[in-house]
Structure formats: C-alpha cells, structure tokens
N, C-alpha and C positions, 0 to 999 in steps of 0.2 A: 504494500500500500504506500501511497505517496506520503511524504512528511509535510504536515501543515498545508495540505492542498487548499488554496485560497477559494476555490469555487466548487469543486466536486463534479466536474464534467463527466468523469467516468461513471459516477453513480447515476447521473441523469441518463446517460446512454444505456446503462443496464436496465433501468426502470422503463425507459421508452421501449425497450425490447420485451418488456414484461418479466424480466428476471429480477428476483429480489437481490439485495445487496448485503454483504458482510464487509464492514469497513471499520476503521479506527474512529473513535469519537474525537475528531480534530477538525479544524478548519471548515471548509465548505461541506464536508460530508455531513456535519451536524445540521446544516440548513436543508439538505436534500432528504436525508433519511429521518423523517419526522414522526413516523408512526410504525407500528409493528408490521403493517402490510408492505412497507418499503424494505424492511430488512432488519438487520441487527448491527448495532454499534458497540464496539468493545474498546477497552484500553489497549494501547500499543504494547502487546506482548504476544509472542508466538503461540503460547498455550491458549490464551484467550481467543485468538483468531481461529485456531484449530477447533476449539470447543464450539464456537459459534457456527462454524461450517458443518460440524457433525450434527449439531442441533437442527440447523436449517435443512440438511439432507434427510435426517431421520424423522423429524417432526413436521417439517414443512414450515412455510411462512404464510400467515393469513393473507387473504386476498387472492386475486386471480391475475394472470398476465394482462388481461384487458384492463382491469382496474388500475394496475400500476401504470400502464401506458397512458390511459386517460388522465390520470393525475398529472403526469409530466406534461402532457399536451395542454391541459388546462392551466396549470400553475407556472410552467416554465417556458412558455412559448416566447418567441421574439416580441410579439405584440404585448404580452403581459409584462415582460421585462422592461420594455420601453415605457409602459404605463407607470411602473414602479419608479423608474429613473426620473420620469417627468415629475412625479409627485415629490420626490426628494429634491429636485431642482427648484420646484415651486416653493419649498420651505427655506431655501437659501435666501438670506437678506439681499435685497436688490441693490445695495450700495455698490457702486463701481460696475454695474452691469451695463452693457451697451444695448440699446434698443428699447 
C-alpha cells in the first residue's frame, strides 16, 4: 500500500470496478473507504493487512459490486468534485480576487 496516499485513487478505481478495498487507515484512503461496504481499513502492519484480507475473503464484505460502483459514480465523479471545489472556493474571502 502507498504511504500517506494524498487522494486514494487506487481505492476509487477498485470500488468503481465493484471490488471492495483493504487499505491502511492513512491519507486519502480514509476519505474513500467510509463504510463497511467499501472495505476494511487497518493500521500499517503486515499482520493487520493479512488478517483483513483473510476476513474479506472468508466472510465477504457487505454490499454488492453494483452498489460500490454506484457510490463512486455518485460521490466521486468529475462533476461532483468540481461542485465541491467550487463550494470551497466560494468560502475563500474575496480580498485580492480578480473579477
């Protein structure tokens, strides 16, 4: 797993394909894997990762491939990302802005 992944693109790609995620509880992974249907987050330790993979394979992860895909399409589309960024920029004080 990546160290301090700032965004977590690999987790989005996995979920968009309907595949649940096992990742470390760092960086952008925490923003993407926000519920049990998305996967399992663990501390950075080989044993913890191995145990989570075993659990995911033996017990499964709640949800369906379609529900994972639909969540990514709804919450992480380029359009939705642009809306979020626009909202953040609207909150920035207008001092020094051109236009």
